[in-house]
C-alpha angles and dihedrals in degrees: 000000000000130000097116096318133113095292093055094045089049090051093050095044091047091054093044093049090047091053091046091052091048092050091048092051091048091051090046093051093048093046094049091043091053088080085082088065092057141276094279093056092044093050093045091055093046093048089062088059088069091073114107093241090061091047091051089044090062089059088049091051090050089051090048093050091048093049094044092049097046092042090050089057088049090053091049090051090050092049100045106035132063094225098045097089092046092057099032093116092054090045089054091057090047088053090051092049092049090047092051091048092050091047091050091052090048090051092047092057097037106041092094090051092046090052091049100252102108137043 
C-alpha cells in the first residue's frame, strides 16, 4: 500500500494539511484575540494580512481544508467498507481531483482580492 505510492503520498499530505490547518487556526485565534490588547495592536496585525503572501496563503489553506476533508472521507471509506482498500489508489486520485476543483473555485472567487482589487 505504501512505499512511495498513493497511500504514502496520501499519508504525508494528510499530515501536512492537518498541520497547516492547525497553524492557520492558531494564527486566527491570536489575531482575533489581539483585540484585547487594543485597537492599534489589532489593526497592526490585520494590516499585515493585506500582503499578497497572506492572500495566497488563504487559497492554500482552502486547498488544505479541501484535501484534508476529502481524504478523511477516503480514509473512512477504507476503514468501513470491504472494497475501500481495493480501490484506495483510485480514491486518492478522486480526492486530488476534488481538491483541485475546490481550489479552482476558491481562486475564481478570490483572484480580485489576491490582486488587491476586492475586499
